[in-house]
C-alpha positions as CSV (number, residue, x, y, z in Angstrom):
1,M,0.0,0.0,0.1
2,T,1.5,3.3,-1.1
3,G,0.5,6.9,-0.1
4,P,-0.4,8.3,3.4
5,T,-2.2,6.6,6.2
6,L,-5.8,7.5,7.0
7,A,-4.8,9.6,10.0
8,G,-2.0,11.5,8.0
9,A,-4.3,12.0,5.1
10,S,-7.2,13.1,7.2
11,L,-5.5,15.5,9.5
12,N,-3.1,17.2,7.0
13,G,-5.4,17.2,3.8
14,L,-3.3,14.9,1.9
15,C,-4.0,13.4,-1.5
16,P,-4.7,9.7,-0.9
17,R,-2.6,8.7,-4.0
18,C,0.6,10.5,-3.7
19,G,0.4,12.1,-0.3
20,A,0.8,15.8,-1.6
21,R,-1.0,18.4,0.6
22,T,-3.3,19.3,-2.2
23,L,-6.7,18.0,-1.2
24,F,-8.3,21.3,-0.2
25,A,-8.6,24.6,-2.1
26,G,-10.3,26.4,0.7
27,V,-11.0,26.0,4.2
28,V,-13.5,23.0,3.7
29,R,-13.7,23.0,-0.2
30,F,-12.0,20.2,-2.2
31,S,-9.5,21.1,-5.0
32,D,-10.6,20.1,-8.4
33,R,-7.6,17.7,-8.7
34,C,-4.2,16.9,-7.2
35,R,-1.5,19.2,-8.5
36,N,1.0,16.7,-8.2
37,C,-0.5,13.3,-9.4
38,Q,-3.5,14.6,-11.2
39,L,-6.0,12.5,-9.1
40,D,-9.6,13.8,-9.7
41,F,-11.1,15.0,-6.5
42,K,-14.4,16.1,-8.1
43,S,-15.5,12.4,-8.2
44,S,-15.8,12.7,-4.2
45,D,-19.5,13.1,-3.1
46,A,-19.6,13.1,0.6
47,S,-23.5,13.4,0.5
48,G,-23.6,15.0,4.0
49,G,-22.1,12.0,5.8
50,P,-19.5,13.8,7.8
51,E,-21.8,16.7,8.6
52,V,-24.6,14.5,10.1
53,F,-22.0,13.1,12.7
54,L,-20.4,16.2,13.2
55,I,-23.5,18.0,14.2
56,L,-24.2,15.3,16.9
57,I,-20.6,15.4,18.1
58,V,-20.2,19.2,18.2
59,G,-23.7,19.6,19.6
60,T,-23.0,17.3,22.4
61,I,-19.7,18.9,23.3
62,V,-21.1,22.5,23.2
63,A,-24.4,21.7,25.0
64,G,-22.5,19.6,27.6
65,G,-19.9,22.2,28.0
66,A,-22.5,25.0,28.4
67,I,-24.6,22.9,31.0
68,M,-21.5,22.0,33.0
69,L,-20.3,25.6,33.1
70,D,-23.6,26.9,34.1
71,L,-24.2,24.3,36.8
72,R,-20.7,24.8,38.2
73,Y,-20.2,28.4,38.1
74,S,-23.7,30.1,37.3
75,P,-21.9,32.8,35.2
76,L,-23.7,35.8,33.7
77,W,-25.6,35.1,30.4
78,W,-23.0,36.7,28.2
79,V,-20.2,34.4,29.3
80,H,-21.9,31.5,27.3
81,L,-21.2,33.6,24.1
82,V,-17.8,31.8,24.2
83,W,-19.6,28.7,22.8
84,I,-20.2,30.4,19.5
85,P,-16.4,30.5,18.5
86,V,-15.8,27.2,20.0
87,A,-18.7,25.5,18.1
88,A,-17.5,27.3,14.9
89,G,-13.9,26.1,15.3
90,L,-14.9,22.5,16.2
91,T,-17.3,22.5,13.0
92,I,-14.7,23.8,10.6
93,A,-11.8,21.5,12.1
94,G,-14.3,18.5,12.1
95,L,-15.4,19.1,8.4
96,R,-11.8,19.1,7.1
97,V,-11.1,16.0,8.9
98,G,-14.4,14.2,8.2
99,K,-14.5,15.1,4.5
100,A,-10.7,14.1,4.0
101,A,-11.3,10.8,5.8
102,L,-14.3,10.1,3.8
103,F,-12.6,10.8,0.5
104,Y,-9.6,8.6,1.6
105,Q,-11.5,5.6,2.4
106,S,-13.6,5.9,-0.8
107,Y,-10.5,6.2,-2.8
108,R,-8.7,3.3,-1.0
109,H,-11.7,0.9,-1.2
110,K,-12.6,1.9,-4.9
111,A,-16.2,3.1,-3.9
112,G,-18.6,3.6,-6.6
113,E,-22.1,3.4,-7.8
114,G,-23.6,0.0,-6.9
115,R,-24.2,-2.4,-9.8
116,I,-26.4,-5.3,-10.0
117,A,-24.6,-8.5,-11.2
118,K,-26.0,-10.3,-14.1
């Protein structure tokens, strides 16, 4: 098996074929293709998979943290505004990792449309 590991590709936005840091063109937007090996990234369709799990995970962290903070310290209401950047940061970081991991796995396992055997 050549190329990067799942953890390396997911955390660093690496191309699953050659390992170049070319997967993302923006914060969470895929490039069209790898500038190094020309692998087509447009074929990836995450279909909302990472987002669904991310909503549940980030929601649990933020809601749990807000409840624990309120029960333990009873701060003024505006102190809870800290959860807005925390949620945004966790969401952006999680989207990058989730989308990269899903693309890596679909490339490694040659995922494609289902076909009925005849």
